[in-house]
C-alpha positions in Angstrom: -42.6 21.5 -26.7 -43.1 20.7 -22.8 -40.0 21.2 -20.5 -40.2 20.4 -16.9 -40.0 23.4 -14.4 -38.3 23.2 -10.9 -40.8 23.2 -8.0 -39.7 22.9 -4.6 -42.8 22.6 -2.2 -40.7 22.0 0.9 -38.9 25.5 0.4 -41.8 27.3 -1.5 -39.8 27.9 -4.5 -40.6 27.9 -8.3 -37.6 28.0 -10.6 -35.6 29.3 -7.6 -38.0 32.0 -6.8 -39.5 32.1 -3.2 -43.2 32.2 -2.7 -44.9 33.4 0.5 -47.4 30.3 0.6 -47.8 26.9 -0.9 -51.2 28.0 -2.1 -49.4 31.0 -4.1 -46.7 28.6 -5.3 -49.1 25.9 -6.5 -51.6 28.2 -8.2 -48.7 29.9 -9.9 -47.1 26.5 -11.1 -50.5 25.5 -12.4 -51.0 28.6 -14.4 -47.5 28.6 -15.8 -47.8 25.0 -16.8 -51.1 25.5 -18.6 -49.6 28.4 -20.5 -46.6 26.3 -21.3 -48.6 23.9 -23.5 -49.4 26.8 -25.4 -45.8 27.8 -26.1 -45.1 30.1 -23.1 -41.6 30.0 -21.8 -41.1 31.0 -18.3 -38.0 32.5 -17.1 -36.8 33.1 -13.5 -37.0 36.9 -14.1 -40.7 36.7 -15.0 -41.7 34.6 -12.0 -39.6 37.1 -9.7 -41.3 40.0 -11.1 -44.7 38.2 -10.7 -44.3 37.4 -7.0 -42.9 41.1 -6.6 -45.9 42.4 -7.9 -48.3 40.2 -6.0 -46.6 40.8 -2.7 -46.7 44.6 -3.4 -43.1 45.1 -3.9 -43.5 46.5 -7.3 -46.3 48.9 -8.4 -48.7 48.0 -11.3 -47.1 50.6 -13.7 -43.6 49.4 -12.9 -44.6 45.8 -13.2 -45.9 46.6 -16.8 -42.8 48.4 -17.8 -40.6 45.7 -16.5 -42.8 43.2 -18.3 -42.5 45.0 -21.5 -38.7 45.4 -21.0 -38.4 41.5 -20.6 -40.5 40.7 -23.4 -38.1 42.9 -25.7 -35.1 40.8 -24.9 
């Protein structure tokens, strides 16, 4: 089932998570939207983790560990 996600292009946020550029915001929103048609349900926590990883705030191993922990909830 499709549900709308909050995208604010003016403030560069997706589900309340700040993105560094409009391009990063839109490409992430498109990827999430495509996956939602397949049953993926995004969370603010997952979006923030992704942004942290893409901006280098989180290492790849920490990203994977956190991703696994989130998926177990």
